[in-house]
Every structure is written in structure tokens, then in C-alpha cells.
N, C-alpha and C positions, 0 to 999 in steps of 0.2 A: 504494500500500500504506500502511495506517495505521501510525502509530508504536506502540510497545509500550503496552499499557494500564497505567494506574497506579490504585491504590486509596488511599483516605485516610479517616480519621475527619473528620467535619464539625461545624462550629459555625455556628449562624445568627446573623446580625447584622441587626437591624431598626432603622431610623431614618427620620427625616423631614427633608426639605429645605424651606426657606422661600422666600417670594417674593424675587426678585432674585438668588438664588444661581445659580452656574454649575454645571449638572448634572454635566458631565464632570470639571471641576476638583474639585468637592466629593467625588465618588466616589473619585478618586485621593487626595485629602487624607485622607479617612476611612481608607483602607487604609494610608497612611503613618502616621497618628496611632496606629492600633491594630495596627500591624506585621502586617498581613495580606499574606502572601507569595503566596497563591494563592486567589483568591476568584472566584466566579461570580455574576452577577446572576440571581436566581431570579424575582423579581417587582418590578415598578415600575409604579405608577399615579400620575397627577398631570397637571400641565399646564405648558405652556411659553408664554412671551410671544413668544419668537422661537426658531427652531431653526437652528443652523449644522450643515449636513450635507454630507458629501462623497458624492456620488451614485456608484452603481456604475460602475466604469471611469473615473471622473473624477479629475482632479488638483486641481481648484479646490474651495474651500469655498463653498457657496451659502447665503445667508441667506434664510430664509423668515420672514415676519412672521405672527404668530398673532393671537389665541390658538389653541393646539392642545391636544388631549388626547393624552397619551402612551398609545398602545395596545399598544406592545411596546418593551421594552428588554432586550437580552440581550448577554452577552459575558463576557470574562475580565478580571479586575482584579488587579493586584499592585502592590507598592511600586515596581517598575521600569517600569510602564506599563500601559496599558489597550487593549483592542480591543472596542469597543462598537458595536452596531447598534441603531438606533432607528426606530420607525414612529410617526408622529403623524398625527392626523386634524383637519381644520378643521371649522367649524360646518356645512358642507354634507356632511360625511362623506368628503371626498376625503382619501386617505392618501398620505403622502410618506415615504420611508424611505431609509436608507443609513447611512454611518459617522457616529456622533455625534462632533462636534468641539467644541472650546472655544467659548464664547460662546452656548451654548444656555441661556437664562435661565428659571428657574422662574417661573411665573405665580402660582399659588395654593399649590401644594404638590407634593412628590414623595415618595411613600411607597416606601421602598427595602427590599428584603430580599436580603442577600448570604449565600451559603454559603461559609464559609472551609474550605478543604481543609488541615487542620492538618499533614499529613505531606508536603505538596508545596511546591514553589517554582516560580512562573512567572517566567521571564525572557524577554527578547526579543532576538533576534540577527538581523542582516542575512542574508537568504537570497538568494544569487546567482541562483537560479532565478526567484523572484517579484519581486525588487527591493524587498521590504518587510522590516521587522523582524518576524519571525515568532515564534510561541510556542515556547518550549523548556520542557518539563516535567521537573522533577528531584525525586527523593526528598530530603527534608530529613533 
């Protein structure tokens, strides 16, 4: 059963990351700098030199050497943490995807659009059932 639905006014945040920056760390830093308590990644295009990804069901972070095109990036972002999934494609069109981890380095650019849910707060709490820190949504 789904949790109760929440609604909120939204504001868009658009920015660009540059070569050498860490995609995940910069997304979290942006949210902390601008006090975004509940944001969602709406769009992201760009490229990575390398991708650090935790694959589905895996415990270890795997490093993939690029360059890669970012074909999808989605997830929730807040000042207390992030949960991001990424798909990247190599020059042959092979796609790899999973949890975005620290160490995924921008190759040429990453054009990011976030939607800030102004009336909400995203936090993360340990869930005894899943074993992970899961999303908790609260009204602000």
C-alpha cells in the first residue's frame, strides 16, 4: 500500500555542471547551498568520464570507464541525502544503469533541472524491512 499523497507548490532550478565535477556530490551540494529540502531530478543530459554505480541487488560500487552519455537520471534530493538512479550509454550504445554513487565524474557537461517541492521535506530513516535508509515525506 502506498503512503499518503502529498501536494506542494514547485520551483524549478536549472544549472550546469562542468568537467571534472562529481555529479552526485554536486547535486547534494546544490541542495544544501540553496536549502532545498525536497527536490526531484526532472531532467539531466550530459556526459561522464567515469561512472560509479551500485548495480541492482549489489552491495559493491562498480567503476565503469567512459566516456558515457547520460541518458537518464532520476531521483529524490534533499539536504539530508539523495537517492538517484542513472543510465549511461557508451559509444556503441550499450546502456548501464543503477544507483548513482560518489565518484561519477562529469566529462563535458551536465545540464540539470530540479523541481523543488516548497511545502515538503524529504528525510531518510532506516527501514527495518528493507535494511536501507528510506524516504520519509513530511509537510513543512
